[in-house]
C-alpha positions in Angstrom: -3.5 3.7 16.7 -4.2 1.6 13.6 -3.8 3.2 10.2 -6.6 3.0 7.6 -4.7 0.4 5.5 -4.2 -1.9 8.6 -7.9 -1.7 9.5 -9.0 -2.4 6.0 -6.7 -5.4 5.7 -7.7 -6.7 9.1 -11.4 -6.4 8.3 -10.9 -8.1 4.9 -9.0 -11.0 6.5 -11.9 -11.4 9.0 -14.5 -11.4 6.2 -12.5 -13.9 4.1 -12.2 -16.2 7.1 -16.0 -16.0 7.8 -16.7 -16.8 4.1 -14.7 -19.9 4.4 -16.5 -20.9 7.5 -19.9 -20.3 5.9 -18.9 -22.7 3.1 -18.2 -25.5 5.5 -21.3 -24.9 7.7 -23.7 -24.5 4.8 -22.5 -27.8 3.2 -23.3 -29.6 6.4 -26.6 -28.0 7.4 -29.6 -30.2 7.1 -32.3 -27.7 8.3 -33.5 -25.8 5.2 -34.4 -22.6 7.1 -31.1 -22.5 8.9 -29.3 -23.2 5.6 -31.2 -20.4 3.8 -30.3 -18.0 6.7 -26.6 -18.9 6.5 -26.7 -18.4 2.7 -28.2 -14.9 3.2 -25.5 -14.1 5.8 -22.8 -15.4 3.5 -24.2 -13.3 0.6 -24.1 -10.2 2.8 -20.5 -10.8 3.8 -19.6 -11.4 0.1 -21.2 -8.0 -0.7 -19.3 -6.3 2.2 -16.1 -8.0 1.1 -16.5 -6.7 -2.5 -17.2 -3.2 -1.2 -14.2 -3.2 1.1 -12.0 -4.7 -1.7 -13.0 -1.9 -4.0 -12.3 0.7 -1.3 -8.8 -0.9 -0.6 -8.0 -0.9 -4.4 -9.1 2.7 -4.8 -7.0 3.9 -1.8 -4.0 1.9 -3.0 -4.1 -0.4 0.0 -4.3 -3.5 -2.2 -2.6 -4.4 -5.4 -4.2 -7.4 -7.1 -2.1 -10.0 -9.0 -1.8 -9.6 -12.7 -4.8 -10.9 -14.6 -4.6 -14.4 -16.0 -4.5 -14.8 -19.7 -7.5 -16.2 -21.5 -5.5 -19.4 -22.2 -4.8 -20.0 -18.5 -8.4 -19.3 -17.5 -9.6 -21.7 -20.2 -7.1 -24.4 -19.1 -8.2 -24.1 -15.4 -11.9 -24.1 -16.4 -11.4 -27.3 -18.4 -9.4 -28.9 -15.6 -12.1 -28.1 -13.0 -14.9 -29.4 -15.3 -13.1 -32.7 -15.9 -12.8 -33.3 -12.2 -16.6 -33.2 -11.7 
């Protein structure tokens, strides 16, 4: 039988994969009603992912990477802005 940690990690992996899929599909959808529906579904999955992430963090099932320094964040922001 699966342990709590395994179930949480498996579900998180599935949600993360679906979020990636939504990004590709939404970008290629021409029908505005379908696009809006997909955006709502993506938003619901993002909310579910955040809730599950918080649960995993609280239970010690997930250990996030160390936070980036303000300098690294600013450098990345500048790099991304210059690529637009």
